[in-house]
VOGU-967478 format. One record per residue: residue number from 1; residue in three letters; x, y, z of N, C-alpha, C in turn. Coordinates in steps of 0.1 Angstrom, whole numbers, plus 5000, padded with zeros to 4 digits. Layout:
+-----+-----+------+------+------+-------+-------+-------+------+------+------+
|   k |   r | n.c1 | n.c2 | n.c3 | ca.c1 | ca.c2 | ca.c3 | c.c1 | c.c2 | c.c3 |
+-----+-----+------+------+------+-------+-------+-------+------+------+------+
| NUM | ALA |    X |    Y |    Z |     X |     Y |     Z |    X |    Y |    Z |
...
+-----+-----+------+------+------+-------+-------+-------+------+------+------+
REM end
This chain:
+-----+-----+------+------+------+-------+-------+-------+------+------+------+
|   k |   r | n.c1 | n.c2 | n.c3 | ca.c1 | ca.c2 | ca.c3 | c.c1 | c.c2 | c.c3 |
+-----+-----+------+------+------+-------+-------+-------+------+------+------+
|   1 | MET | 3839 | 0621 | 3394 |  3840 |  0608 |  3388 | 3839 | 0608 | 3373 |
|   2 | PHE | 3831 | 0618 | 3368 |  3830 |  0620 |  3353 | 3844 | 0623 | 3347 |
|   3 | ARG | 3851 | 0632 | 3354 |  3864 |  0636 |  3349 | 3874 | 0623 | 3348 |
|   4 | ALA | 3873 | 0615 | 3358 |  3881 |  0603 |  3358 | 3878 | 0594 | 3346 |
|   5 | VAL | 3865 | 0592 | 3343 |  3861 |  0584 |  3332 | 3867 | 0590 | 3319 |
|   6 | CYS | 3866 | 0603 | 3317 |  3871 |  0609 |  3305 | 3886 | 0608 | 3304 |
|   7 | LEU | 3893 | 0610 | 3315 |  3908 |  0609 |  3315 | 3912 | 0594 | 3312 |
|   8 | LEU | 3905 | 0585 | 3318 |  3909 |  0571 |  3316 | 3906 | 0567 | 3301 |
|   9 | ASN | 3895 | 0571 | 3296 |  3893 |  0569 |  3282 | 3904 | 0575 | 3273 |
|  10 | ALA | 3907 | 0587 | 3276 |  3918 |  0594 |  3268 | 3931 | 0586 | 3269 |
|  11 | LEU | 3935 | 0583 | 3282 |  3947 |  0575 |  3284 | 3948 | 0562 | 3277 |
|  12 | MET | 3936 | 0555 | 3276 |  3936 |  0542 |  3269 | 3936 | 0544 | 3254 |
|  13 | THR | 3929 | 0554 | 3249 |  3927 |  0554 |  3235 | 3937 | 0562 | 3227 |
|  14 | LEU | 3942 | 0573 | 3232 |  3951 |  0582 |  3225 | 3964 | 0575 | 3221 |
|  15 | PRO | 3971 | 0569 | 3230 |  3984 |  0562 |  3226 | 3981 | 0551 | 3216 |
|  16 | PHE | 3971 | 0543 | 3219 |  3967 |  0532 |  3210 | 3963 | 0537 | 3196 |
|  17 | ALA | 3955 | 0547 | 3196 |  3950 |  0553 |  3183 | 3962 | 0558 | 3175 |
|  18 | ALA | 3971 | 0565 | 3181 |  3983 |  0570 |  3174 | 3992 | 0559 | 3169 |
|  19 | ALA | 3993 | 0548 | 3177 |  4001 |  0537 |  3172 | 3994 | 0530 | 3161 |
|  20 | VAL | 3981 | 0528 | 3162 |  3974 |  0521 |  3151 | 3974 | 0529 | 3138 |
|  21 | PHE | 3973 | 0542 | 3140 |  3972 |  0551 |  3128 | 3986 | 0551 | 3121 |
|  22 | ALA | 3997 | 0552 | 3129 |  4010 |  0553 |  3124 | 4016 | 0539 | 3119 |
|  23 | ALA | 4013 | 0529 | 3126 |  4019 |  0516 |  3123 | 4010 | 0504 | 3127 |
|  24 | PRO | 3999 | 0503 | 3119 |  3989 |  0493 |  3123 | 3994 | 0479 | 3124 |
|  25 | SER | 4001 | 0474 | 3114 |  4006 |  0460 |  3114 | 4015 | 0458 | 3127 |
|  26 | PHE | 4024 | 0467 | 3129 |  4033 |  0465 |  3141 | 4025 | 0465 | 3154 |
|  27 | THR | 4015 | 0474 | 3155 |  4007 |  0475 |  3167 | 3999 | 0462 | 3170 |
|  28 | PHE | 3993 | 0457 | 3159 |  3985 |  0445 |  3161 | 3994 | 0432 | 3163 |
|  29 | ASP | 4006 | 0433 | 3157 |  4015 |  0422 |  3159 | 4018 | 0420 | 3174 |
|  30 | GLN | 4018 | 0431 | 3182 |  4021 |  0430 |  3196 | 4010 | 0422 | 3203 |
|  31 | PHE | 3998 | 0420 | 3197 |  3988 |  0412 |  3203 | 3987 | 0399 | 3196 |
|  32 | GLY | 3997 | 0396 | 3188 |  3997 |  0383 |  3181 | 3988 | 0382 | 3169 |
|  33 | LEU | 3983 | 0393 | 3164 |  3974 |  0394 |  3153 | 3980 | 0399 | 3141 |
|  34 | GLU | 3980 | 0391 | 3130 |  3985 |  0395 |  3117 | 3974 | 0401 | 3109 |
|  35 | ILE | 3974 | 0413 | 3105 |  3963 |  0419 |  3099 | 3964 | 0421 | 3084 |
|  36 | GLY | 3976 | 0420 | 3078 |  3978 |  0422 |  3064 | 3975 | 0436 | 3059 |
|  37 | ALA | 3977 | 0438 | 3046 |  3975 |  0452 |  3040 | 3961 | 0457 | 3041 |
|  38 | GLU | 3951 | 0448 | 3038 |  3937 |  0452 |  3039 | 3933 | 0455 | 3053 |
|  39 | GLY | 3938 | 0447 | 3063 |  3935 |  0449 |  3077 | 3941 | 0462 | 3082 |
|  40 | ALA | 3953 | 0465 | 3077 |  3960 |  0477 |  3081 | 3952 | 0490 | 3077 |
|  41 | ALA | 3946 | 0489 | 3065 |  3938 |  0500 |  3060 | 3926 | 0502 | 3069 |
|  42 | VAL | 3919 | 0491 | 3073 |  3908 |  0492 |  3082 | 3912 | 0497 | 3096 |
|  43 | ALA | 3924 | 0492 | 3100 |  3929 |  0495 |  3113 | 3932 | 0510 | 3114 |
|  44 | ARG | 3937 | 0516 | 3103 |  3939 |  0530 |  3104 | 3926 | 0538 | 3105 |
|  45 | GLY | 3916 | 0533 | 3099 |  3903 |  0540 |  3101 | 3898 | 0539 | 3115 |
|  46 | TYR | 3900 | 0527 | 3122 |  3897 |  0526 |  3136 | 3906 | 0535 | 3144 |
|  47 | GLY | 3919 | 0536 | 3141 |  3928 |  0545 |  3148 | 3923 | 0559 | 3147 |
|  48 | ALA | 3918 | 0564 | 3135 |  3913 |  0577 |  3134 | 3901 | 0579 | 3143 |
|  49 | ALA | 3892 | 0570 | 3143 |  3880 |  0571 |  3151 | 3883 | 0571 | 3166 |
|  50 | ALA | 3893 | 0562 | 3170 |  3897 |  0562 |  3184 | 3904 | 0575 | 3188 |
|  51 | LEU | 3911 | 0581 | 3179 |  3918 |  0593 |  3181 | 3908 | 0604 | 3184 |
|  52 | GLY | 3897 | 0605 | 3176 |  3886 |  0614 |  3178 | 3879 | 0612 | 3192 |
|  53 | TRP | 3877 | 0600 | 3195 |  3870 |  0597 |  3208 | 3880 | 0601 | 3219 |
|  54 | GLY | 3892 | 0598 | 3219 |  3902 |  0602 |  3229 | 3903 | 0617 | 3231 |
|  55 | LEU | 3903 | 0624 | 3220 |  3904 |  0638 |  3220 | 3891 | 0644 | 3226 |
|  56 | ALA | 3880 | 0639 | 3222 |  3867 |  0644 |  3228 | 3867 | 0642 | 3243 |
|  57 | CYS | 3872 | 0630 | 3248 |  3872 |  0628 |  3262 | 3882 | 0638 | 3269 |
|  58 | LEU | 3893 | 0640 | 3263 |  3903 |  0649 |  3269 | 3898 | 0663 | 3269 |
|  59 | LEU | 3891 | 0668 | 3258 |  3887 |  0682 |  3257 | 3874 | 0684 | 3266 |
|  60 | LEU | 3866 | 0674 | 3268 |  3853 |  0676 |  3275 | 3854 | 0671 | 3290 |
|  61 | GLN | 3865 | 0668 | 3295 |  3866 |  0663 |  3308 | 3862 | 0672 | 3319 |
|  62 | ARG | 3862 | 0685 | 3316 |  3858 |  0695 |  3326 | 3844 | 0701 | 3322 |
|  63 | ALA | 3837 | 0694 | 3314 |  3824 |  0699 |  3309 | 3814 | 0701 | 3321 |
|  64 | ALA | 3808 | 0712 | 3322 |  3799 |  0715 |  3334 | 3785 | 0712 | 3331 |
|  65 | ALA | 3781 | 0711 | 3318 |  3767 |  0709 |  3315 | 3764 | 0694 | 3317 |
|  66 | ARG | 3753 | 0692 | 3324 |  3749 |  0678 |  3328 | 3746 | 0670 | 3315 |
|  67 | GLU | 3740 | 0676 | 3305 |  3737 |  0669 |  3293 | 3750 | 0664 | 3286 |
|  68 | THR | 3760 | 0672 | 3286 |  3773 |  0668 |  3280 | 3779 | 0657 | 3288 |
|  69 | ALA | 3779 | 0657 | 3301 |  3784 |  0647 |  3309 | 3776 | 0634 | 3307 |
|  70 | THR | 3763 | 0635 | 3307 |  3755 |  0623 |  3304 | 3758 | 0617 | 3291 |
|  71 | ALA | 3759 | 0625 | 3280 |  3762 |  0620 |  3267 | 3775 | 0613 | 3267 |
|  72 | MET | 3785 | 0619 | 3273 |  3799 |  0613 |  3273 | 3799 | 0600 | 3281 |
|  73 | LEU | 3792 | 0599 | 3292 |  3791 |  0587 |  3299 | 3784 | 0576 | 3292 |
|  74 | VAL | 3774 | 0579 | 3285 |  3767 |  0569 |  3277 | 3776 | 0564 | 3265 |
|  75 | ALA | 3783 | 0574 | 3259 |  3792 |  0571 |  3248 | 3804 | 0562 | 3253 |
|  76 | SER | 3808 | 0565 | 3265 |  3819 |  0558 |  3271 | 3815 | 0543 | 3274 |
|  77 | LEU | 3803 | 0542 | 3279 |  3798 |  0528 |  3281 | 3796 | 0521 | 3268 |
|  78 | ALA | 3791 | 0527 | 3258 |  3789 |  0521 |  3245 | 3803 | 0517 | 3239 |
|  79 | PHE | 3813 | 0526 | 3239 |  3826 |  0524 |  3234 | 3832 | 0512 | 3241 |
|  80 | ASN | 3833 | 0513 | 3254 |  3840 |  0503 |  3262 | 3833 | 0489 | 3262 |
|  81 | GLY | 3819 | 0490 | 3262 |  3811 |  0478 |  3261 | 3813 | 0471 | 3247 |
|  82 | ALA | 3813 | 0479 | 3236 |  3816 |  0473 |  3223 | 3830 | 0467 | 3222 |
|  83 | GLU | 3839 | 0474 | 3228 |  3853 |  0468 |  3228 | 3853 | 0454 | 3235 |
|  84 | LEU | 3846 | 0453 | 3246 |  3845 |  0441 |  3254 | 3839 | 0430 | 3245 |
|  85 | LEU | 3827 | 0434 | 3239 |  3820 |  0424 |  3230 | 3829 | 0419 | 3218 |
|  86 | THR | 3838 | 0428 | 3214 |  3847 |  0424 |  3203 | 3859 | 0416 | 3208 |
|  87 | GLN | 3865 | 0421 | 3219 |  3878 |  0415 |  3223 | 3877 | 0402 | 3231 |
|  88 | VAL | 3866 | 0400 | 3239 |  3865 |  0388 |  3247 | 3865 | 0375 | 3238 |
|  89 | PRO | 3856 | 0375 | 3228 |  3856 |  0363 |  3220 | 3869 | 0360 | 3213 |
|  90 | ILE | 3876 | 0371 | 3209 |  3890 |  0369 |  3203 | 3899 | 0363 | 3213 |
|  91 | ALA | 3899 | 0368 | 3225 |  3908 |  0363 |  3236 | 3904 | 0348 | 3239 |
|  92 | LEU | 3892 | 0345 | 3240 |  3887 |  0332 |  3243 | 3891 | 0322 | 3232 |
|  93 | SER | 3891 | 0327 | 3220 |  3894 |  0318 |  3209 | 3908 | 0314 | 3208 |
|  94 | GLY | 3917 | 0321 | 3214 |  3931 |  0319 |  3214 | 3938 | 0325 | 3202 |
|  95 | VAL | 3931 | 0332 | 3194 |  3937 |  0338 |  3182 | 3947 | 0349 | 3186 |
|  96 | ALA | 3945 | 0357 | 3196 |  3954 |  0367 |  3201 | 3962 | 0362 | 3212 |
|  97 | SER | 3973 | 0369 | 3214 |  3982 |  0366 |  3226 | 3975 | 0370 | 3239 |
|  98 | ALA | 3980 | 0365 | 3250 |  3974 |  0368 |  3263 | 3974 | 0383 | 3266 |
|  99 | MET | 3982 | 0391 | 3259 |  3983 |  0406 |  3261 | 3969 | 0412 | 3259 |
| 100 | ILE | 3961 | 0406 | 3251 |  3947 |  0412 |  3249 | 3939 | 0414 | 3262 |
| 101 | TRP | 3942 | 0405 | 3271 |  3935 |  0406 |  3284 | 3938 | 0419 | 3291 |
| 102 | THR | 3949 | 0425 | 3289 |  3952 |  0438 |  3295 | 3942 | 0449 | 3290 |
| 103 | THR | 3939 | 0449 | 3277 |  3929 |  0458 |  3272 | 3915 | 0455 | 3276 |
| 104 | ILE | 3912 | 0442 | 3277 |  3899 |  0437 |  3281 | 3896 | 0442 | 3296 |
| 105 | ILE | 3906 | 0441 | 3304 |  3905 |  0445 |  3318 | 3903 | 0460 | 3319 |
| 106 | GLY | 3911 | 0468 | 3311 |  3909 |  0482 |  3310 | 3896 | 0487 | 3306 |
| 107 | HIS | 3891 | 0480 | 3295 |  3877 |  0484 |  3290 | 3867 | 0480 | 3300 |
| 108 | ALA | 3868 | 0469 | 3306 |  3858 |  0465 |  3316 | 3858 | 0475 | 3328 |
| 109 | ALA | 3870 | 0479 | 3332 |  3871 |  0489 |  3344 | 3864 | 0502 | 3340 |
| 110 | VAL | 3867 | 0507 | 3328 |  3862 |  0520 |  3324 | 3846 | 0519 | 3322 |
| 111 | ALA | 3842 | 0508 | 3316 |  3827 |  0506 |  3315 | 3820 | 0506 | 3328 |
| 112 | LEU | 3826 | 0499 | 3338 |  3820 |  0499 |  3351 | 3821 | 0512 | 3358 |
| 113 | LEU | 3832 | 0519 | 3356 |  3833 |  0533 |  3361 | 3823 | 0542 | 3355 |
| 114 | SER | 3820 | 0540 | 3342 |  3810 |  0549 |  3335 | 3797 | 0547 | 3341 |
| 115 | ILE | 3793 | 0534 | 3344 |  3780 |  0531 |  3350 | 3780 | 0537 | 3364 |
| 116 | ALA | 3790 | 0536 | 3372 |  3791 |  0542 |  3385 | 3789 | 0557 | 3385 |
| 117 | ALA | 3796 | 0563 | 3375 |  3796 |  0578 |  3374 | 3782 | 0582 | 3370 |
| 118 | PHE | 3776 | 0575 | 3361 |  3762 |  0578 |  3357 | 3752 | 0577 | 3368 |
| 119 | ALA | 3754 | 0566 | 3376 |  3745 |  0564 |  3388 | 3747 | 0575 | 3398 |
| 120 | ARG | 3759 | 0579 | 3400 |  3763 |  0590 |  3409 | 3756 | 0603 | 3405 |
| 121 | MET | 3757 | 0605 | 3392 |  3750 |  0618 |  3387 | 3735 | 0618 | 3389 |
| 122 | GLY | 3729 | 0606 | 3388 |  3715 |  0605 |  3390 | 3711 | 0607 | 3405 |
| 123 | THR | 3720 | 0605 | 3414 |  3717 |  0607 |  3428 | 3721 | 0621 | 3433 |
| 124 | ALA | 3729 | 0628 | 3425 |  3733 |  0642 |  3428 | 3722 | 0651 | 3426 |
| 125 | SER | 3721 | 0661 | 3435 |  3711 |  0671 |  3433 | 3713 | 0680 | 3421 |
| 126 | THR | 3702 | 0684 | 3415 |  3704 |  0692 |  3402 | 3702 | 0707 | 3406 |
+-----+-----+------+------+------+-------+-------+-------+------+------+------+
REM end
C-alpha cells in the first residue's frame, strides 16, 4: 500500500508540477484562475517544490526501511491535507471553475490512502 501512495502522489504531482513550472498562467487558467505575472512567479516556485515531492515519491516508492516509509506517509498526509485545506475554500467560494473538484477528490483519496497505509504498517509485524 505504501508503494501505491507514492505512485499516486507522483502521478498527481509530476505532470502538474511540470505544467506549472513551464506555463503557470496557462495551467491555472484551466481552473478559471487568473494569476498575473506576480502569481506566475510564485506558481513556478510551487511547481519546483511539487516537482521535488513527486520525484521523492517516485524514487522512494520501493524503500524498504520502515523509517523512510513512515516519513513518506506522514509527508504525504501533510501535503495532501494542506492541499485540501487550500483548495476546498477556493472551490466553495466559486472563484475557481468546477475542475478544481477533480484535484480535491484526488488529494482527499491520497490523504485517506496515506492514513490507511500508515495504519496497516502499524499492524504489520516488525
